[in-house]
Every structure is written in C-alpha cells, then in structure tokens.
C-alpha positions in Angstrom: 0.1 0.1 0.0 1.0 3.4 -0.6 0.4 6.5 1.4 -1.4 8.2 -1.7 -4.1 6.1 -0.8 -4.8 8.0 2.8 -7.1 10.8 2.4 -5.3 14.2 3.2 -8.7 14.9 5.5 -8.1 11.8 7.3 -4.5 12.8 7.8 -5.4 16.3 9.1 -8.0 14.9 11.6 -5.9 12.4 12.9 -2.8 14.7 13.3 -5.0 17.2 15.4 -6.0 14.4 17.5 -2.8 13.0 18.0 -1.3 16.4 19.1 -4.0 16.9 21.4 -3.2 13.5 23.0 -6.7 12.0 22.0 -7.9 8.8 20.4 -9.0 9.6 16.6 -12.6 8.4 16.2 -13.9 6.9 13.0 -15.5 10.5 12.2 -12.0 11.9 11.3 -11.8 9.6 8.6 -15.0 10.9 7.1 -13.8 14.8 7.6 -13.8 16.7 4.5 -11.4 19.3 5.6 -8.1 19.6 3.4 -4.8 19.2 4.3 -2.7 22.1 5.4 1.4 21.9 5.6 2.5 21.5 9.1 6.1 22.1 10.5 6.2 19.2 12.7 7.1 16.4 9.8 7.9 14.1 12.5 4.4 13.9 13.7 2.9 13.9 10.5 5.2 10.7 9.8 4.2 9.1 12.9 0.4 9.6 12.4 0.7 8.4 8.8 2.3 5.0 10.3 -0.3 4.7 13.0 -3.1 5.0 10.4 -1.6 2.4 8.4 -1.2 0.1 11.1 -4.7 0.7 12.1 -5.9 -0.5 8.9 -4.9 -4.2 8.2 -7.2 -4.8 5.2 -5.6 -1.6 3.4 -2.6 -3.8 1.6 -5.7 -5.6 -0.4 -6.6 -2.4 -2.1 -4.3 -2.6 -5.0 -5.6 -6.2 -5.4 -9.1 -5.0 -5.3 -8.3 -2.4 -8.0 -6.3 -4.8 -10.1 -8.1 -5.1 -13.8 -10.7 -2.6 -13.1 -11.4 0.6 -15.7 -9.2 3.4 -14.7 -12.0 5.8 -12.9 -11.0 8.7 -10.9 -12.0 6.8 -7.4 -9.8 3.8 -8.6 -6.7 6.0 -9.1 -6.6 7.7 -5.7 -8.5 10.8 -6.9 -11.4 12.1 -4.6 -14.9 13.0 -6.3 -15.0 16.1 -7.9 -17.9 17.3 -5.2 -14.9 16.8 -2.5 -12.4 18.6 -4.4 -14.8 21.5 -5.0 -15.7 21.6 -1.1 -12.2 21.6 -0.1 -11.2 24.4 -2.4 -14.3 26.2 -0.8 -12.8 25.6 2.7 -9.3 27.1 1.6 -9.3 31.0 1.7 -6.0 31.6 0.6 -4.1 31.0 -2.7 -1.2 29.2 -1.3 -3.1 26.4 0.5 -5.2 25.9 -2.6 -1.8 25.5 -4.7 -0.6 23.1 -2.2 -3.8 21.2 -2.2 -3.7 20.7 -6.0 -0.1 19.5 -5.7 -1.6 16.8 -3.0 -4.3 16.1 -5.5 -1.7 14.9 -8.0 0.5 13.2 -5.2 -2.4 11.0 -4.5 -2.7 9.5 -7.9 -1.7 6.3 -8.8 1.2 6.0 -11.1 0.4 6.0 -14.7 0.5 2.4 -16.1 3.4 2.0 -18.4 1.3 0.9 -21.5 -0.1 4.6 -21.2 3.3 6.4 -21.3 3.6 6.5 -24.7 4.5 9.2 -27.6 0.7 8.7 -28.9 -0.6 9.9 -25.3 1.3 13.0 -25.0 -0.8 16.1 -25.0 0.4 19.1 -27.4 0.4 22.4 -26.2 1.5 21.7 -22.7 4.4 23.5 -21.0 5.4 20.0 -19.4 5.0 16.4 -20.2 1.5 15.3 -19.9 0.2 11.8 -20.7 -3.5 10.9 -21.0 -4.5 7.2 -21.6 -7.9 6.6 -22.7 -10.0 3.5 -22.5 -13.2 2.8 -24.0 -15.9 0.2 -23.0 -19.6 -0.1 -23.7 -22.3 0.3 -21.2 -25.9 -0.6 -22.5 -24.3 -0.1 -26.2 -23.1 3.3 -25.2 -19.4 4.5 -24.9 -18.2 5.2 -21.7 -14.5 6.4 -21.5 -12.0 5.6 -18.7 -8.9 7.9 -18.3 -5.8 7.8 -16.6 -2.7 10.6 -16.7 0.5 12.1 -15.5 2.8 14.8 -16.2 6.4 15.6 -15.2 5.2 18.7 -13.1 3.7 18.6 -9.6 0.9 21.1 -10.1 0.1 20.0 -13.4 -0.3 16.2 -12.5 -2.9 18.0 -9.9 -4.5 19.6 -12.7 -4.7 16.4 -14.3 -6.3 14.8 -11.1 -9.0 17.4 -11.2 -9.7 17.0 -14.9 -10.2 13.3 -14.5 -12.4 13.8 -11.5 -15.0 15.6 -13.7 -14.7 13.1 -16.7 -13.4 9.5 -16.3 -15.5 6.9 -16.1 -18.3 8.8 -17.5 -20.4 8.4 -20.8 -19.3 9.9 -23.6 -22.3 12.4 -24.0 -21.8 13.2 -20.3 -18.0 14.3 -21.0 -18.9 16.4 -23.8 -21.8 17.9 -22.0 -19.3 18.8 -18.8 -17.6 22.1 -18.8 -14.0 21.4 -17.0 -12.7 25.0 -18.1 -15.6 26.6 -16.5 -14.6 24.8 -12.9 -11.1 25.7 -13.8 -12.0 29.4 -13.7 -14.4 28.8 -10.6 -12.0 27.3 -8.4 -9.6 30.3 -9.0 -7.3 28.4 -11.1 -7.1 30.6 -14.2 -6.6 33.7 -12.0 -3.4 32.4 -10.3 -1.8 29.9 -12.6 0.4 31.2 -15.5 -1.0 31.2 -19.1 1.0 28.7 -20.0 -0.6 26.2 -17.5 -4.0 27.6 -18.2 -3.3 26.7 -22.1 -2.4 23.2 -21.2 -5.3 22.8 -19.3 -7.4 23.6 -22.3 -5.3 21.1 -24.4 -6.2 18.7 -21.9 -9.8 18.9 -22.1 -9.8 19.4 -26.0 -8.0 15.8 -26.0 -10.6 14.2 -24.0 -13.5 16.1 -25.9 -11.8 14.7 -28.9 -11.6 11.3 -27.6 -15.1 11.4 -26.5 -16.1 12.5 -30.0 -14.4 9.8 -31.8 -16.1 7.1 -29.4 -19.2 8.3 -30.4 -18.4 8.1 -34.2 -17.0 4.7 -33.7 -20.2 3.5 -31.6 -22.4 5.2 -34.6 -20.4 3.3 -37.4 -21.1 0.1 -35.6 -24.7 0.6 -35.5 -24.8 1.1 -39.0 
C-alpha cells in the first residue's frame, strides 16, 4: 500500500487528535477538511504510520483495483464534489496551490502501457500523458482516463480533470465544462497562461476522444 491512498482530510484530523493526546474516532476518517502544511513533519509521519497500522485490510486495496477500469476513484482521486468543497474551505491561494499538488501526489502511477508518445498531450508546457480506454455500457461508450505529468502542479490539474470526466459516458463528457470549473476554482487567475493553455489542451484531447468514441459507435450501428 502507498500513502497516496490515504485521504489528506483523514490525515489532518488524525494529526490534530494525535497532537491533542486524544484517540481519533472514526468520524475523522470521514472529515472533508483539506490537508494543510505543518512544520512538525515527524508528527505527521508518526500519524501516517499509526493510520496504516490501524488498517490491516488496506494492503488488499491494490488487489481489489487490479483489472478494474481507470475511473477517478480507482486511481486515488477524490470525487469532484469533495475537491470543490475543499477548495471552498481554503481562503488563501497558497493553500489551494498546495492542495492541487496533494491531489497529484495522491494519484496512482500511470501504467507503463499509457506512457507513450501517442498519449502525450500537445500544447502543454510540461510533459502530459493521457491514456484512454473505451468500454460499452448498454451499448453506449464510456471512457476511462488515466494521466500523469512531470510537473507537480500539472499532475494535480490532471487529477482535477479526471475527477470530472473519467468513467463517464461520452455524451456526459462532451456536456461537461471543466474549463468553467477551472476558472471557478481560481486556477486561471493564479496560474500562468502556459498552465491554463495546457489545461485547455487536455480538455480538447479528452473531448476529441469522446467524440471519436461516439463516431465509432455510430459506425458500428449501421
């Protein structure tokens, strides 16, 4: 098991309980408070170790996800509703920036089969890979995405995008507006134009894949 599967919210709550000398209850695991950055790294590491030791079933998580589609949840990405709520709780941009980085760190590693030149997204200042898998649900194409970047902040942006679209039917992906969400979260205001353009390039790539999946389905139906 990797620490990336531990929700930052749970770590924050457990750390506070540890520092106060109290036992953390199960409600801490369900907290939606985002992770902040603490100076006492040793305390954080101790809390992480205690959390892992308290979850004997956690070592089976990788086996449970083996062979499953690359949906956002299966890749260690929180639901988009949780991400939005956590952003709303963070008033300072520095905290939001760190949270985006934490989201990227929480993603599972990109499978080697998807780390190819064909999956690189053009128009990004950093290297970005997006892998797409199409499956059919009631004869409708559903797309699963996975991704990665060699830049920490961009990897976090990939996580946010996948939380919006991965595992969704193609028509829902085309109806979604990740760019509007990007602006709502204040990312466009604070990130460089290169980062913003890179995010738009990722959205374009995903929409192109969704359109192609629908076109392929229509061709098969003829």
